[in-house]
VEXZA-958771 format. One record per residue (C-alpha): residue number from 0; residue in three letters; chain; x negated, y negated, z. Coordinates in Angstrom, 3 decimals. Layout:
N
> i, aa, ch, c1, c2, c3
> NUM, ALA, A, X, Y, Z
...
REM end
This chain:
160
> i, aa, ch, c1, c2, c3
> 0, MET, A, 0.000, 0.000, 0.000
> 1, LYS, A, -1.329, -3.399, -0.944
> 2, ASP, A, -1.414, -6.302, 1.474
> 3, CYS, A, 0.834, -9.225, 0.683
> 4, PRO, A, -1.001, -12.029, -1.101
> 5, GLU, A, -0.023, -14.201, 1.850
> 6, ASP, A, 0.223, -11.889, 4.867
> 7, SER, A, 2.518, -13.996, 6.973
> 8, THR, A, 5.157, -13.349, 9.592
> 9, ASP, A, 7.278, -16.123, 8.062
> 10, ILE, A, 7.301, -14.376, 4.672
> 11, ARG, A, 8.297, -11.054, 6.236
> 12, GLU, A, 11.063, -12.718, 8.244
> 13, MET, A, 12.323, -14.350, 5.045
> 14, LEU, A, 12.341, -10.943, 3.349
> 15, GLU, A, 14.399, -9.497, 6.201
> 16, SER, A, 16.874, -12.370, 5.854
> 17, TYR, A, 16.991, -11.821, 2.097
> 18, TYR, A, 17.708, -8.105, 2.604
> 19, ASP, A, 20.563, -8.995, 4.973
> 20, VAL, A, 22.086, -11.267, 2.339
> 21, TYR, A, 21.432, -8.911, -0.595
> 22, PHE, A, 22.916, -5.873, 1.134
> 23, GLY, A, 25.740, -7.992, 2.563
> 24, VAL, A, 26.773, -9.131, -0.919
> 25, ASP, A, 26.501, -5.538, -2.136
> 26, ALA, A, 28.755, -4.411, 0.729
> 27, VAL, A, 31.391, -7.021, -0.166
> 28, TYR, A, 31.525, -5.757, -3.763
> 29, GLU, A, 31.664, -2.160, -2.511
> 30, GLN, A, 34.558, -3.001, -0.163
> 31, PHE, A, 36.371, -4.845, -2.946
> 32, ALA, A, 35.902, -1.916, -5.326
> 33, LYS, A, 37.143, 0.521, -2.682
> 34, LEU, A, 40.363, -1.506, -2.315
> 35, HIS, A, 40.999, -0.661, -5.969
> 36, GLY, A, 39.948, 2.988, -5.729
> 37, LEU, A, 36.570, 2.355, -7.365
> 38, THR, A, 32.911, 2.283, -6.493
> 39, SER, A, 30.903, -0.860, -7.121
> 40, SER, A, 29.176, 0.956, -10.013
> 41, SER, A, 32.489, 1.723, -11.706
> 42, LEU, A, 33.666, -1.844, -11.003
> 43, PHE, A, 30.621, -3.322, -12.755
> 44, ILE, A, 30.910, -0.897, -15.671
> 45, LEU, A, 34.563, -1.887, -16.064
> 46, THR, A, 33.421, -5.521, -16.023
> 47, MET, A, 30.923, -4.890, -18.836
> 48, ILE, A, 33.556, -3.189, -21.007
> 49, TYR, A, 36.011, -6.009, -20.310
> 50, GLN, A, 33.550, -8.851, -20.961
> 51, HIS, A, 31.908, -7.346, -24.055
> 52, PRO, A, 34.694, -5.712, -26.065
> 53, LYS, A, 32.904, -5.859, -29.421
> 54, GLU, A, 29.425, -4.740, -28.400
> 55, CYS, A, 29.954, -2.339, -25.537
> 56, THR, A, 28.185, 1.015, -25.809
> 57, GLN, A, 26.820, 3.321, -23.133
> 58, HIS, A, 23.319, 2.105, -24.034
> 59, PHE, A, 24.431, -1.537, -23.660
> 60, ILE, A, 25.880, -0.828, -20.199
> 61, CYS, A, 22.708, 0.963, -19.079
> 62, ASP, A, 20.567, -1.955, -20.281
> 63, LYS, A, 22.725, -4.650, -18.673
> 64, LEU, A, 23.263, -2.962, -15.311
> 65, PHE, A, 20.038, -0.922, -15.067
> 66, TYR, A, 22.093, 2.186, -14.317
> 67, PRO, A, 20.962, 5.681, -15.298
> 68, LYS, A, 22.595, 7.147, -18.398
> 69, GLN, A, 24.073, 9.991, -16.325
> 70, THR, A, 25.834, 7.562, -13.954
> 71, VAL, A, 27.309, 5.553, -16.822
> 72, ASN, A, 28.385, 8.677, -18.687
> 73, THR, A, 30.125, 10.127, -15.621
> 74, ILE, A, 32.036, 6.902, -14.959
> 75, LEU, A, 32.993, 6.487, -18.625
> 76, ASP, A, 34.262, 10.074, -18.716
> 77, SER, A, 36.371, 9.347, -15.627
> 78, PHE, A, 37.824, 6.195, -17.208
> 79, GLU, A, 38.540, 8.125, -20.406
> 80, LYS, A, 40.378, 10.906, -18.531
> 81, LYS, A, 42.529, 8.257, -16.824
> 82, GLY, A, 43.375, 6.737, -20.187
> 83, TYR, A, 41.594, 3.434, -19.533
> 84, ILE, A, 39.034, 3.626, -22.352
> 85, PHE, A, 38.415, 5.296, -25.673
> 86, LYS, A, 35.191, 5.790, -27.581
> 87, GLU, A, 34.686, 5.421, -31.308
> 88, LYS, A, 31.691, 5.972, -33.543
> 89, ASN, A, 29.423, 3.003, -34.000
> 90, VAL, A, 29.051, 2.594, -37.762
> 91, GLN, A, 25.734, 0.736, -37.391
> 92, ASP, A, 24.162, 3.197, -34.946
> 93, LYS, A, 25.415, 6.777, -35.197
> 94, ARG, A, 23.710, 7.684, -31.903
> 95, ASN, A, 26.022, 5.377, -29.944
> 96, LYS, A, 29.747, 5.108, -29.529
> 97, ASN, A, 31.579, 1.850, -28.944
> 98, VAL, A, 33.579, 1.781, -25.725
> 99, HIS, A, 36.950, 0.028, -25.780
> 100, LEU, A, 39.705, -0.508, -23.254
> 101, THR, A, 43.069, 1.038, -24.046
> 102, GLU, A, 46.177, -1.056, -23.465
> 103, ALA, A, 46.535, 0.609, -20.040
> 104, GLY, A, 42.836, -0.020, -19.369
> 105, GLN, A, 43.199, -3.684, -20.330
> 106, GLN, A, 46.092, -4.100, -17.901
> 107, TYR, A, 44.175, -2.227, -15.190
> 108, ALA, A, 41.074, -4.379, -15.712
> 109, ASP, A, 43.104, -7.611, -15.884
> 110, VAL, A, 44.425, -7.076, -12.354
> 111, ILE, A, 41.171, -5.946, -10.756
> 112, LEU, A, 38.883, -8.409, -12.474
> 113, SER, A, 41.183, -11.383, -11.925
> 114, ASP, A, 41.087, -10.537, -8.192
> 115, MET, A, 37.287, -10.285, -8.337
> 116, ARG, A, 37.026, -13.562, -10.242
> 117, TYR, A, 39.231, -15.196, -7.599
> 118, LEU, A, 36.888, -14.033, -4.826
> 119, GLU, A, 33.769, -15.172, -6.667
> 120, GLU, A, 35.189, -18.522, -7.754
> 121, THR, A, 36.537, -19.192, -4.269
> 122, ALA, A, 33.137, -18.473, -2.744
> 123, LEU, A, 31.325, -20.698, -5.242
> 124, THR, A, 33.920, -23.463, -4.963
> 125, ASN, A, 33.522, -23.480, -1.185
> 126, MET, A, 29.794, -24.041, -1.548
> 127, ARG, A, 28.408, -27.525, -2.084
> 128, PRO, A, 27.166, -28.108, -5.658
> 129, GLU, A, 23.573, -28.331, -4.440
> 130, GLU, A, 23.958, -24.972, -2.655
> 131, ARG, A, 25.188, -23.339, -5.861
> 132, THR, A, 22.301, -24.820, -7.831
> 133, ALA, A, 19.758, -23.844, -5.192
> 134, MET, A, 21.144, -20.293, -5.042
> 135, LEU, A, 20.852, -19.779, -8.788
> 136, GLN, A, 17.445, -21.421, -9.054
> 137, GLY, A, 16.126, -19.464, -6.072
> 138, GLU, A, 17.415, -16.125, -7.351
> 139, GLN, A, 15.948, -16.780, -10.807
> 140, ALA, A, 12.588, -17.797, -9.350
> 141, PHE, A, 12.534, -14.702, -7.116
> 142, LEU, A, 13.378, -12.425, -10.058
> 143, THR, A, 10.622, -14.006, -12.154
> 144, GLN, A, 8.051, -13.556, -9.393
> 145, LEU, A, 9.147, -9.981, -8.615
> 146, THR, A, 8.868, -9.086, -12.303
> 147, GLN, A, 5.401, -10.613, -12.535
> 148, ALA, A, 4.208, -8.853, -9.371
> 149, LEU, A, 5.552, -5.527, -10.645
> 150, SER, A, 3.795, -6.052, -13.950
> 151, THR, A, 0.523, -6.782, -12.122
> 152, LEU, A, 0.835, -3.616, -10.015
> 153, ASN, A, 1.593, -1.624, -13.156
> 154, LYS, A, -1.462, -2.992, -14.983
> 155, GLN, A, -3.679, -2.219, -11.990
> 156, GLY, A, -2.460, 1.364, -12.015
> 157, ASP, A, -1.067, 1.137, -8.498
> 158, LEU, A, 2.289, 2.526, -9.563
> 159, PRO, A, 2.986, 6.069, -10.767
REM end
């Protein structure tokens, strides 16, 4: 294990606070999904299908959500059995199938995702504009730095 570039108690305390927030947000989405008989993974997959009706494939979902192919496939199969989605051949890429909501799936998603949008918009609306901006800028900066640090570890051969 490598030492932190700046081995500081303050940095470690900030990480602990970040974990509390990150896992807290995750728990809220999991609780919301459970209210609708879903997992957070199936909720986010439903969101991708709903938001990207023309370009949604299993590969697209895996790329956007960083979920394993097996997870996405299992959830899509479940949605298909319930009559919420159908798959059709992608004429441009024969290896992929486009995923579409059925009429029942559209109605199902409309209800769930309008509730989710209400929660998210309410939370953001209740924040001051500078808090919203700081949140987005901070998250983007953290993601950029995490990605760079991971790349450095990879180049040094410290990762399997």
